[in-house]
N, C-alpha and C positions, 0 to 999 in steps of 0.2 A: 504494500500500500504506500509506504514511504517513497519507494522508487518511482511509483506512478505519479505521486504528487510532485516530487522533485523534477521529473521529466516534464510535467505539465507547466510548472513554474518557469523552467528554462525556455520552453516553447513560447510561453506568453511573454517573457521578457524579450526574446529575440523578435517577436512580432510587433512590439510596441513602437518601433520606428526610431528608437534612440540609437545614436551613434556617437562615438567619442569625438569631441571637438578637435583634438590634436591627433587624430588617427594618422599614422604614418610617421609620428615623431617629428624630428627636425626637417625631414624631407616631405612632410605632408603639405597639403595646399594652404591650410591656415597658417602654419608656421612659416612657410615661404612668403606668404603675403605680409605677415607681421615683420619679417626681416627686411621687406622692401618699403618700410615706412621711414621717412625722414622727419625728425622732430624739429620744428622751428624753434628758435630761441624764445625763452619765456623770461619776462622781467623779474628782477628781485631775487632775494635769497631763496624764497619758496620756489620760485620758478627754476632756479638752478637745481634745487633738490628734485623737483618733479621731473625736469627734463633728463637728469642723470638716471633716475629710476626708470623712466620710459625707454630711454636708449638701451639700458641694460636688459630690460625685458623684451623689447622688440628685436634686439640683436642676439638673443639666446639661440636662435636657429642658424646663426651665421650672418654673413653679409650678402646683400643683393643690391642691384642697382635700384634706386628709388622709383617706385611706381605711385606712391602716395606721400602726402605730407600732412602732418597733424599740427594744427595751430591751436594753442591753449592760452586762455586768459584766466588768470587766477584772482581770487578775492580772498585775502588773508585778514581775518578779523580776530582781535583779542579784546574780550569784554569782561568786566567785573560782574559777578553774579551775586555773591553774598556780601552784603554790607553790614558791618557790625555797628553797635551804638556809637562808637567813637569815629564813625565814618571811614573806617579802614575796610579794605576788601579782603575777604578770607577765601574766596574761590573765584577762579577765572575760567572762561571757556574760550578755547582757540578753535576757530572754524576756518577750514580751508575749502573753498568752492572753486570749481573749474567749469568753464564753458569751452567746449572744444569742437573742432570741425576736422573731419578726415576728408581730404581733397584728393581726387584722382588726378595725377599730374598730366596724363595724356589728354583728358577731355576737359579738365577744369571743373568737373562735376563734384558737388559735395555729396560724398557717400554717406556721411554720418554727421549730424549736428545735434549735440547732446550736452548735458551738464550733469555734474555729479559733485559730491562733497563728502566731507567727513569732519567730525569735531571731537575734541578731547577736553576733559576737565582737568584743572590744575589747582592744587592747594597752594594758597599763598601763606608762606611761613615767615618767621621773623628774619631769616637770612635772605638778604637781597640777592646774593650770589646763587643760592639754592633756587629761588624763584626764576631767575634768568635762565639757569640751567634747565629747569623743568619746562619753561616756555620753549626753549630751543629743542629739547628732546621731543616735546609734543609736536613741534613743526616737522621734525625729521620723521617721526612715526606717521603723521598725517600725510606727508608727501609720499611715503611708501604705500600707504593704504590707498590714497587717491590714484596713484599710478597703476596699481593693480586693478582698481575698478575701471579705469580708462581702458587698459589693455583687454580686460574681459569683454567690455562693451564693444570695442573695436573688433575683437576676434569674432564675436557673434555677428556683427554687421558684415564682415568679410566672408564669413561662412555662409550667411544667407544670400549674399551677392553671388558667391560661387555656386550655390545650389540653383539660383535662378538662371545662371549661364549654361548649366548642363542640360 
């Protein structure tokens, strides 16, 4: 009975139409498309961090001549959340938002126009150095998270574009 149920489950799973996004590894269609993305310069420290993370992720499958360009505009906000009776801030929130466009270089067509973001909470303590270090660490972590979100969204767009061409 167990074998029959396991066989049925495997059959149902294979019939659901799911397929791995990165099928074929580094030589797969999505990985090769990601490797062919040029990342335009992004302003500021946050921009440098996000651009470096994007280039690292896009280049994971190797190098290819650019077929696409991604343009990213960032909005980095740091705001106080919890204000104590003596008007000091005890908690901050750092928010990093991105608006980005993936552009096909051969046609100039915008393949993807999207936005995404991430935020982090920061405790404000008595040491100014510790607060600055926490703010910078939050920015670094948010940059990595945002870059991963962008890469995932771009991979999905390129995959669906590839499915439409077939």
